[in-house]
Kinemage of the C-alpha trace (Angstrom):
@kinemage 1
@onewidth
@group {chain A} dominant
@subgroup {mainchain}
@vectorlist {calphas} color= white
{ca met a 1} P 146.091 85.637 136.166
{ca trp a 2} L 143.740 83.936 133.709
{ca lys a 3} L 146.570 81.729 132.405
{ca phe a 4} L 147.389 80.713 135.958
{ca ile a 5} L 143.764 79.806 136.646
{ca lys a 6} L 143.555 77.734 133.482
{ca lys a 7} L 146.824 75.993 134.326
{ca leu a 8} L 145.646 75.248 137.869
{ca phe a 9} L 142.324 73.960 136.566
{ca phe a 10} L 144.139 71.686 134.096
{ca ile a 11} L 146.407 70.353 136.840
{ca leu a 12} L 143.439 69.612 139.052
{ca ile a 13} L 141.688 67.724 136.255
{ca ile a 14} L 144.790 65.604 135.539
{ca ala a 15} L 145.335 64.970 139.260
{ca asn a 16} L 141.758 63.791 139.629
{ca ile a 17} L 142.004 61.475 136.625
{ca leu a 18} L 145.187 59.939 138.041
{ca phe a 19} L 143.594 59.569 141.475
{ca ile a 20} L 140.586 57.817 140.007
{ca val a 21} L 142.742 55.418 137.955
{ca phe a 22} L 144.966 54.866 141.031
{ca gly a 23} L 141.827 53.939 142.955
{ca ile a 24} L 141.127 50.986 140.680
{ca phe a 25} L 144.186 49.226 141.990
{ca phe a 26} L 144.958 50.807 145.360
{ca asn a 27} L 143.235 52.152 148.461
{ca pro a 28} L 143.690 55.890 149.162
{ca pro a 29} L 146.925 56.728 151.058
{ca ile a 30} L 144.775 58.873 153.407
{ca thr a 31} L 141.426 60.599 153.167
{ca ile a 32} L 140.297 63.979 154.478
{ca thr a 33} L 138.035 62.224 156.966
{ca gln a 34} L 140.887 59.974 158.176
{ca leu a 35} L 143.120 63.026 158.546
{ca gly a 36} L 140.407 64.676 160.593
{ca gly a 37} L 140.144 61.602 162.822
{ca leu a 38} L 143.910 61.562 163.270
{ca ile a 39} L 143.948 65.220 164.337
{ca lys a 40} L 140.930 64.872 166.647
{ca tyr a 41} L 141.698 61.554 168.321
{ca gly a 42} L 145.466 61.393 167.899
{ca lys a 43} L 145.340 58.015 166.141
{ca leu a 44} L 144.654 56.442 162.770
{ca asp a 45} L 143.624 52.845 163.422
{ca arg a 46} L 143.433 51.443 159.857
{ca asp a 47} L 144.364 48.190 158.201
{ca tyr a 48} L 143.640 47.918 154.476
{ca ile a 49} L 142.796 44.444 153.225
{ca ser a 50} L 141.687 43.055 149.849
{ca tyr a 51} L 138.079 42.429 148.892
{ca asp a 52} L 138.470 38.670 149.239
{ca glu a 53} L 140.063 38.995 152.696
{ca met a 54} L 136.996 40.750 154.054
{ca gly a 55} L 134.821 37.638 154.116
{ca ser a 56} L 131.111 37.561 153.290
{ca asn a 57} L 129.413 38.358 156.575
{ca val a 58} L 130.658 41.955 156.928
{ca lys a 59} L 129.875 42.681 153.267
{ca lys a 60} L 126.324 41.378 153.670
{ca ala a 61} L 125.842 43.227 156.957
{ca val a 62} L 126.947 46.617 155.620
{ca ile a 63} L 124.950 46.219 152.396
{ca ala a 64} L 121.890 45.189 154.463
{ca ser a 65} L 122.309 48.194 156.684
{ca glu a 66} L 123.323 50.877 154.228
{ca asp a 67} L 122.265 50.052 150.684
{ca gln a 68} L 120.273 46.903 149.894
{ca asn a 69} L 120.004 47.826 146.209
{ca phe a 70} L 123.752 48.303 145.829
{ca phe a 71} L 124.211 45.695 143.119
{ca thr a 72} L 121.230 46.832 141.037
{ca his a 73} L 121.338 50.648 141.028
{ca asn a 74} L 123.667 52.818 138.931
{ca gly a 75} L 125.059 54.735 141.891
{ca phe a 76} L 121.854 56.522 142.881
{ca asp a 77} L 118.828 54.940 144.480
{ca phe a 78} L 116.102 57.474 143.758
{ca lys a 79} L 113.371 55.513 145.643
{ca gln a 80} L 115.432 55.614 148.802
{ca ile a 81} L 116.236 59.326 148.274
{ca glu a 82} L 112.512 60.023 147.939
{ca lys a 83} L 111.737 58.072 151.097
{ca ala a 84} L 114.477 59.908 153.000
{ca met a 85} L 113.187 63.301 151.835
{ca lys a 86} L 109.624 62.482 152.921
{ca lys a 87} L 110.749 61.236 156.346
{ca asn a 88} L 113.011 64.267 156.889
{ca asp a 89} L 110.224 66.642 155.882
{ca lys a 90} L 107.850 64.913 158.293
{ca lys a 91} L 110.353 65.174 161.169
{ca gly a 92} L 111.471 68.678 160.241
{ca lys a 93} L 115.123 67.695 160.312
{ca val a 94} L 117.562 65.255 158.755
{ca val a 95} L 116.920 61.889 160.397
{ca arg a 96} L 117.521 59.627 157.416
{ca gly a 97} L 120.002 59.735 154.551
{ca gly a 98} L 119.363 58.392 151.051
{ca ser a 99} L 122.974 58.086 149.980
{ca thr a 100} L 124.086 54.813 148.394
{ca ile a 101} L 127.340 53.011 149.199
{ca ser a 102} L 128.640 54.429 145.873
{ca gln a 103} L 127.836 57.963 146.967
{ca gln a 104} L 129.388 57.420 150.377
{ca thr a 105} L 132.516 55.980 148.774
{ca ala a 106} L 132.841 59.038 146.545
{ca lys a 107} L 132.461 61.279 149.580
{ca asn a 108} L 134.857 59.296 151.833
{ca val a 109} L 137.610 58.757 149.271
{ca phe a 110} L 137.619 62.010 147.311
{ca leu a 111} L 135.832 64.636 149.361
{ca trp a 112} L 134.986 65.780 152.873
{ca gln a 113} L 132.066 65.493 155.287
{ca gly a 114} L 129.316 68.097 155.140
{ca arg a 115} L 125.934 68.871 153.676
{ca ser a 116} L 126.658 71.751 151.308
{ca trp a 117} L 125.175 71.647 147.779
{ca phe a 118} L 128.670 72.176 146.320
{ca arg a 119} L 129.963 69.044 148.001
{ca lys a 120} L 126.837 67.083 147.040
{ca gly a 121} L 127.363 68.145 143.425
{ca leu a 122} L 130.950 66.936 143.441
{ca glu a 123} L 129.800 63.734 145.121
{ca ala a 124} L 127.327 63.096 142.290
{ca ile a 125} L 130.052 63.586 139.661
{ca tyr a 126} L 132.490 61.224 141.443
{ca thr a 127} L 129.746 58.683 142.005
{ca phe a 128} L 128.904 58.604 138.292
{ca ile a 129} L 132.565 58.224 137.366
{ca ile a 130} L 133.473 55.453 139.811
{ca glu a 131} L 130.370 53.481 138.903
{ca lys a 132} L 131.529 53.535 135.271
{ca ile a 133} L 135.251 52.982 135.882
{ca trp a 134} L 135.637 51.075 139.164
{ca gly a 135} L 132.659 48.728 139.193
{ca lys a 136} L 130.827 47.351 142.220
{ca asp a 137} L 133.541 45.143 143.757
{ca val a 138} L 136.128 47.929 143.773
{ca ile a 139} L 133.603 50.454 145.122
{ca leu a 140} L 132.602 48.126 147.925
{ca ala a 141} L 136.238 47.318 148.749
{ca arg a 142} L 137.228 51.005 148.917
{ca tyr a 143} L 134.168 51.771 151.020
{ca leu a 144} L 134.769 48.978 153.522
{ca asn a 145} L 138.434 49.934 153.861
{ca ser a 146} L 137.934 53.714 154.270
{ca ile a 147} L 134.664 54.109 156.158
{ca glu a 148} L 134.836 55.564 159.698
{ca met a 149} L 133.800 52.901 162.194
{ca gly a 150} L 134.800 54.406 165.508
{ca gln a 151} L 136.777 57.206 167.090
{ca gly a 152} L 139.928 57.136 164.970
{ca val a 153} L 139.004 53.671 163.634
{ca phe a 154} L 138.646 53.253 159.874
{ca gly a 155} L 137.720 50.249 157.789
{ca val a 156} L 136.202 46.873 158.624
{ca glu a 157} L 139.512 45.144 159.412
{ca ala a 158} L 140.559 47.679 161.998
{ca ala a 159} L 136.971 47.747 163.384
{ca ser a 160} L 136.876 43.941 163.599
{ca lys a 161} L 140.109 43.865 165.577
{ca tyr a 162} L 139.110 46.831 167.756
{ca tyr a 163} L 135.677 45.510 168.745
{ca phe a 164} L 136.133 41.717 168.556
{ca gly a 165} L 139.905 41.046 168.416
{ca lys a 166} L 139.699 39.146 165.108
{ca ser a 167} L 139.979 39.669 161.349
{ca ala a 168} L 136.974 40.708 159.316
{ca lys a 169} L 136.883 37.388 157.455
{ca asp a 170} L 136.394 35.570 160.803
{ca leu a 171} L 133.433 37.645 162.008
{ca thr a 172} L 130.265 35.782 162.829
{ca lys a 173} L 126.995 36.966 161.375
{ca ser a 174} L 126.104 38.660 164.671
{ca glu a 175} L 129.500 40.369 165.011
{ca ala a 176} L 129.350 41.656 161.453
{ca ala a 177} L 125.871 43.051 162.162
{ca trp a 178} L 127.199 44.878 165.201
{ca ile a 179} L 129.904 46.549 163.148
{ca ala a 180} L 127.330 47.587 160.513
{ca ala a 181} L 125.001 48.856 163.222
{ca val a 182} L 127.358 51.690 164.212
{ca leu a 183} L 126.858 53.266 160.776
{ca pro a 184} L 126.157 56.063 160.060
{ca asn a 185} L 127.205 57.498 163.453
{ca pro a 186} L 130.336 55.601 164.549
{ca lys a 187} L 131.433 58.365 166.877
{ca lys a 188} L 128.261 57.926 168.943
{ca tyr a 189} L 127.455 54.227 168.816
{ca asp a 190} L 129.533 51.487 170.377
{ca pro a 191} L 128.876 47.732 169.929
{ca lys a 192} L 130.587 47.114 173.267
{ca his a 193} L 127.965 49.248 175.063
{ca pro a 194} L 124.869 49.124 172.840
{ca ser a 195} L 121.828 51.279 173.475
{ca ala a 196} L 118.304 49.956 173.113
{ca tyr a 197} L 118.211 51.557 169.655
{ca leu a 198} L 121.471 49.875 168.601
{ca asn a 199} L 120.184 46.497 169.801
{ca lys a 200} L 117.058 46.968 167.723
{ca lys a 201} L 119.076 47.978 164.680
{ca his a 202} L 121.427 45.007 165.139
{ca asn a 203} L 118.494 42.573 165.149
{ca trp a 204} L 117.032 44.214 162.046
{ca ile a 205} L 120.323 43.927 160.175
{ca met a 206} L 120.572 40.256 161.148
{ca arg a 207} L 117.181 39.635 159.537
{ca gln a 208} L 117.989 41.680 156.437
{ca met a 209} L 121.275 39.833 155.882
{ca asn a 210} L 119.240 36.724 154.996
{ca his a 211} L 118.012 38.528 151.857
{ca ile a 212} L 121.429 39.754 150.636
{ca thr a 213} L 123.210 37.844 147.851
{ca leu a 214} L 126.764 38.856 146.972
{ca lys a 215} L 127.558 39.056 143.243
């Protein structure tokens, strides 16, 4: 039994190493979250594109919305984590997350959704590794290709075509901000039928995009 466990553990380590190396060059064939969307909504609307094909507006919009210190932190933004913890404590529930794009990429590509400490621990390990091995451009590309952006819609290219009938590289500043605005609750928010809150968030993202410089 012990030999079997050690063998299984060794296989898992090798598989993870290969998956991480694979991720430098390729997008994931499918993620657990994508599989869940396929099962729930009966579709997997996804269209992987290269980093350069994404254009600048959607990159700036998502960074402005989700992680403005993306290019300067090492995978973890402790100031934002502290702010999120204080706000959540004040509200008595989780109303704000402090996860970086790197952490969200680790979760979306390698893991599953949820708030358990075990998953968060694995997320931290994967985040540290991909920051060292992948680098910022690859992390951002994998994130923008795999992130859930609607019911059964994954990645900025599929979202761009679904919401605006065009490729991500052709999005205007406003359209890119609308796509970013649905995060982090794409199952609830819809740019086609924005709530007052979503309109407010969209306008905020538009202003913040002016301060984002792509490396």
